[in-house]
N, C-alpha and C positions, 0 to 999 in steps of 0.2 A: 282654715287649711286651703291650700291651692287645690284646684280640681285635678291636675295631673300630679300625682304623688309618687314618692319613692317607695320601693318595695318594702323597706323596713317600716314604713308608716302604716301598713295594713293593720298591725296590732293596735295602733293608736286609734284607728277608726272604730275597731270593735269596742274599745274602752269608752270612746266618746259617745257612741250610739248604743250603749249597753241596754237601753230600754226600748230600742226600736228594732224592727226586723230588717235584716240585711240580706240582699240577694247578690250573688256573684255570677257574672257571665264571663266565660273565658273562651278565647279563640284567637285566630290570626287576624281576621277582619281585613284581609288584603282585598283591594278593589271593592270597597264598601258599596253595597247595593240595597235595593228595596227589601229583600229578604232579611238582611242584617237589621235594617231599621225596624221591621215588624217584630223580629225576634227580641230585640232590646226593649222595645215598648211593652211587649207582653211580659218580659222578665221583670220590668219595673212594677207591674201590677201585682206581683207576689209579695212585695215588701215595700218599706218606706225609703230605704236607701239602696241604690243600685251602684255596684262597683263593677267596672269592666276591666278585666286583665287581658293584656295583649302579649302574644308571644313575640319575643325579640327577634331581630333579623337572623341571628346566627342559628336559631332553632327552627326556622321555617324550612322544612325539608320537602318542598314540592317541586324540585327540579331547577334547571338553569333559569337565571333571570328572575327568580322568586326570592323574597317578596317583590311585588311590582312597586310597592311604596314602602319607604323606610319606616322603621318603628316610630320615629318622631312624627312623621306625617300622619301615620295611622292613629296615633294617640291624640294628636292635635285635632283631627277631624272628629273623632268620637266625643272629645271634650266639648265640642260646640253643640252637642245635642242637649237641650235644656233639661230633659228628664234623666240624664245620666249625672250621677252625683260625683263619682270619682273614677279616674282612669289610672292604671298602673301598668308599666312594662315589666314583664317577668323574664328573667334569663333562664328559663327552664322550658323543656319540651311539652310538659303537661301542666295541668292546673293544680296539681297536688300541693306544691309548696305554697301557692296563694291560698288554698283552702286551709292549710295548717296555720298560716299566719292570721288570716281574717276570721276563721271559724264562722262562716256565714250560716244563717238560718236556712237559706235555700241556695242551691247550685243549679243554674239554669242552662239547659242544652236544647238544641233543636230536636224535633220529633224523629229525625233520621238516626239519632243516637239511641233511641229507646231500646232497640234490639241490640244488645251488646255484642252479639255474635257477628254483626256486620262491621265491627271495628277491629281491623287487623292488628292495630297497635296495642290493643287490650287496655288502652289508657282510660277509657270511660269506665270500665269495670273497677279499675283501681281507684279512680277519682271518687266513684260512688261509695267505696268502702271508707275512704277518708272523710267524706261528707258525713256519713253515719257515725264514724268514730268521734267527730267533733260535734255530734248531736244536731246535725242539720238534716235536710231532706233534699234529694235531687228531684227537680221538676223539669218537664219538657214542654216547649212551646209548639203548638200545632199550627204554625203559620205556613204561608207558602214557602216551600223549600226551593232555593235557588243555589246553583253551584258557582262559586267564585272562579274555580279552575276552569269550568266550562266557558264562562264569560271571557276570562283572560285568554284562554286558548283561541277563541274566535277572533279576538282583536290582535293577538300576537302573530297569528298566522295569516292575517288579511292580506299581507304583501307577498305571501308565498302560497299560491293557489295549490301547488303540489302537496304541501304539507297539510293544508286545510282540508283538501279533498280526501286525502288518505285518512286523516283522523276521523272525519265525519262518517265515512263508510266503514272503517275498521271497528270503531266502537259500537256500531250497530250489530256487528257479528261477534264481538268479544266482550266478555265481562271480567271485571277485576277478580272476582272470587275464583274463577277457573284458573287463572295464573297463580293466585295465592295458594290454591290447593296443590298445584304442581310443585312449587318451590318448597312448600312445607313437607312434602314427601322426602325431600333431600336431607332433612335433619339428621337421619341416622345412616345415610349412605356413606360408605367408606370410599374416600377419594385419594388417588395418588397423583401428585403433580411432580413431574420430572423435567429438569432443564438446567441451563446455566445460571449461576448467580452473577448479577451485574450490579456494581456499585455506581450509582449515578451521582456524580459530584457536580453541584451547581455553585459557581463562583461569581458573585456579583462584583462588578468593577466600575470604576469611573475612568473616563478617558483622560490621558495626559497629553501634553504637547507632542507633536511629531518629532521623532529623533532627528537632530540636525545633521547626523552623519550617515544614517542609513534609512532606507524606505521600510520602516517598521511601524507596526501598530503598537502603541505603548499605553498600557492601562495600569491602574492601581487596584489591587485586590481589596475589597471592602468586607465581604461576608462569604463564608464557605459552609455549605451544608451537604452532607452525604445522605442520599436516600437509597433504601434497599430495593433494587429493581430486579429485572429478569424474572426468574421463576419465583422469587420471594414475593414480588408484587402480585403475581397471579395467585399464589397461595393465600395471601391476605384477603383478596377479593372472595375467594372460595370459602374462607373460614367463617364468614358471617352466615353462610347458608348451611354449612355442615360442621359439626363438632368433631368429625372424624377425618380430617385432612392430614395427609402425610406428604412431606416434601423430600425428594431424593435429589441430591446434587453433590458437587465437589467444592471444596474450599482450597485456597492457596496455602503455601507453606509458611506464611507469616502468622504464626499461631496467635500472637497477642492481638492482631487485627481481627481475628475471627471471633473472639470472645463476645464482642458487642453484637455481631451479626447473629450468633447462636442465641444469645439472650433475647434479642428482639423478635426473631421469628418464632421462638418457642412460646411466646406469649399468645400466639395465634394458632399454632398447629404443631404436630410432631415433625421433627427435623432429623432425618437420617442423612448425615453428611460423611463424605470420604475426603481425606486430605491428600492432595496431589503434591508430591514432593518436588516436582519439576516445574512448578509454575506459581505465579502470584494470582490474586483475585483479579477478575476483569473490572477495570475502572474506566468509566467514560466521563471525562471532565468537560463541562460546558461552561463557557465564559459568557456572562450576560451583562448588560448595562443595568442601571438601578431601576429601570422600568421593566426589567425581566425580558428584554428583547435579546435573543441569542446572537452572539457575535461570531464565535468559532468554537471548535471542539478538538480535544486531544484524547487519545485512547491508549490504555494499557490493556491489551487483549491477547488471548491465546489463539493461535492458528492451528496448531497440531492437535490431533486426537489424543485422548488419554492413553497411557501405556497399557500393555496387555495385563500386567499384574493388577492394576487398579480396575480395569474393565472386568476382570474375573471376579473381584471382590463385590462389585456392584451387581453383577449378574447372579452371583451366589445369593445375595440378599433378596433379589427379586424372585428367584426360584422358590424361595421359602414363603414369600408373602404375596406374590402377584395375584393368586386366585382369590385372595380375601378382599380385593379391591373391586368395588362395583363399577367404578369409572376411572380411567387413566387419561390424564391430560399431559401431552408432550409439548413443551415450549422449546423449540429448537432455534436458538439464537446463533448457531454456527460458531461456537467458541470452544469446541473440542470434546464436550462431554458425550454427545450422542454418536458413538462410533457405529460402524456397520453391524457388528455383532449385537450391540445393544439395541439398535433399531430393529433388527430381525427378531430378537427375543420379544420385544414389546409388541410387534405386529402379530406374532403367532400366539401370544399368551394373554393378551388383555381382553377382558370381557367386553368392554366398550372403550374403544381407542379414539380419542379426540386429538387432533393434530394442528399445530400452528408452526410453520417454518418461516422464519423471518430473514429477509434480505436487508442488510445494512451496509454502511460504508466500509466496514472492516472485513466483510465476507462476500462482497459483491462478486457474482459470477461463480461462487462455490457453494452456495447454500440454498438450493431450490427444493420445493416440495417433492419433485419427482425422484429424489433419492430414496423416498419411501415407496413401497409397493402397494400398501393398503392402509386404510383406516376407516373408521365408521363415520367420522365427521371431520371436515377440513375447513379451516378458516384462513384466508389470506387477503391481502389488499390487491388492488388492480395491478400495480406494477409487478408484484410478486407472481401474480397469475400469468401475466403476459411474458415475463422473463422465463418462467418455467415451461411455457408452451411455445415460445418463439412466435407468438401471435401478436404482432405489434399493433395492428389496426382493426382486427376482426371484432364483430359485435359479440354480445353476451352469449348467443347460442353457439357460435363458433368456438369461443373461448371455453365454454362449459364442456363441449364435446371433446376438446383436446385435453382438458384437465382430467376427465373421466378415463380417457385412453392412457394417460400417464400414470394414474393412480386409481386403484379401486376404492372408491369412497361412496357411502350411501347418500350423504348430504354434504353440500358445499356452500359456504357463504363467502362472497367476494365483497369486500368493503371498498367504498369509493370516497372516503373521507367526508367532506361536507356535502357530497352528492349522494349520500345514502349507501344502501346495501342491496345486493341482488343475491338471492339464495335459491337453490334448486335441489331436487332429488335426482339422483343419477339414472334411475330407471325410466323417468319420463321428463326429460329436460325441457322440452318445448311446452309441455302442459303444466309443469310444476314451478317454473321459474317465477319468482315473485320479487317485486321491488318495494323496499321500505325506505322512505326519506330519512335524512338526518333530522333530529329534533332540536338542534341548535347549531348555529354557525359561529357563535361567540365562544372563542376558546382562550383560556388563560395559557394553556400549554397542552399540545397534542401528544406529548410523550406518554406512552402507556395506554393510549386509547384502544389500540389493537389488542393488548393483553386483557383489558377489562372486557372488551367485546367477546374475546375468545373464552374467558373464564365463565361468564354468565350464560352465554348462548350454549356452551358445552353442557352445562348443568341442565338447561331446559331440554336440549336435544336428547339427553339420556332418558327423559320421560315423555317427550312429545316430538314427533318427526315432521311436523308441519313446517316447511321452510319459511313461510311468511311470519309465523309466530316466533321462530328461532331468530330471524333477522330483527324482528321487532324488539325482543328483550335485549338482544345484543346492542342495538342502537340506543336503547335507554341507558345501558351501562356505559357506553362510549360517551354519551352526552353528559352524564354525571361526572365522568372521569376528567374531561377536559376543562372543568371548572376550577381545577386546582393545579398548582405548580408541581411538576414532577410527581413523586409518590408521597406527597405530604399527607394525603388522605386516600383511603381505599373505599371501594363500594361496600356499603353496609346494607343489610336486608331492610332495615327501617327506611333508609333514604330511597332505596330502590322501590319499595312498595309505595311510598308517598308519591314519587314521581309517576309511577305506573298508574296509580289511582287517579292522579290529576289529569292524565291523558285520556283515560277511559271514563272521565266524569260525564 
């Protein structure tokens, strides 16, 4: 048999070496180091045959630009160790499937996994059960523990002293377990997300020859995909952290078009929608080339506020239910849902009100955060902060003071895209203002990064008011989001925890 085998060959190995002891070592093995070497050598000492299973690229959840090396390169490197007998790539997040196929006599993990309470994924506990079920035994190698993530972080950030310095000092003051405990408290919290539904249409095109008669851009449509954006994207991010998320929004009058939207969002959370008879759904169509570079955009959006009858129906529902929600998130995209009366009701009746008011090409000049009087937590990007305060060139302290004058908010986060985030408490702006750098500048698509930042940082704010920590978790969410096109994926708790842990390694 070849040394690098297919997953389906694991059963054949068990049959071939039925009279010999087999040990399985499973892991990512990204950026292979001396600690990995000693772990595998010690693993081999438990048995006569050592099989190493490697997590495939798609299941490595340690943040942007990970894995550092592809699954093929990782497998090839380990196969060159003479004491390793077989290497297999597994298309699964844990080692459970490899354990079931191979039925090893021993399953080898590093000593850091011995206390199962330290594993937030709970994977090691489940793996141990399957090892026992297959009549095997889990063993731990007590070699020098080294962190691949720590090493990768030090190299990845070496050209960005700002990020490197921040991570070095931040992880000295912060432990993963503390953030884990905060987010785990949110499991049972009731969350309301209210805002406009936006359908983000992505149309891939190829360029055609220039029109001989007119100065027109001519393209041929190749692929078309509709992603559920706006408040629906925010709700999906929230749904992985709490099983009690309710979305309140309006849908357009094309009922057949709404069926797919309703089915999709109800997979993730409760959806209380109201049909607006005078409008269609908001659709933003973006035309891209085949490399996903955006060319231009067209919009079907609503400018007018909802009518009085619809407004009364929504407020009636909220009056009955608002007090049952622990946290209220308002995503105001400026497309007519959040009327003055609705805004006033939410300001007066929400236990914890988190607010994000977005300026975009279709509402420019008419949708600033200062149309609200108060909130507990406010997020906005730098242009939105400057437009709403008429502060074109002022520094962060001037900007912050003007924001607080415009709206009563306890905590504010201002995002600067690839330049990070600044957050502060309103009671002590000069003392509390904190800067957190962006954790990646490599973006597949920046659409929805602000929504992801808002969703996750709002959850954290509801439990912890430290502006630096709020900006930190928000930037993690933003960095994860921009790795995907449009809303093809949303932030999951598992991915979030993995990236968080890799930074605090």
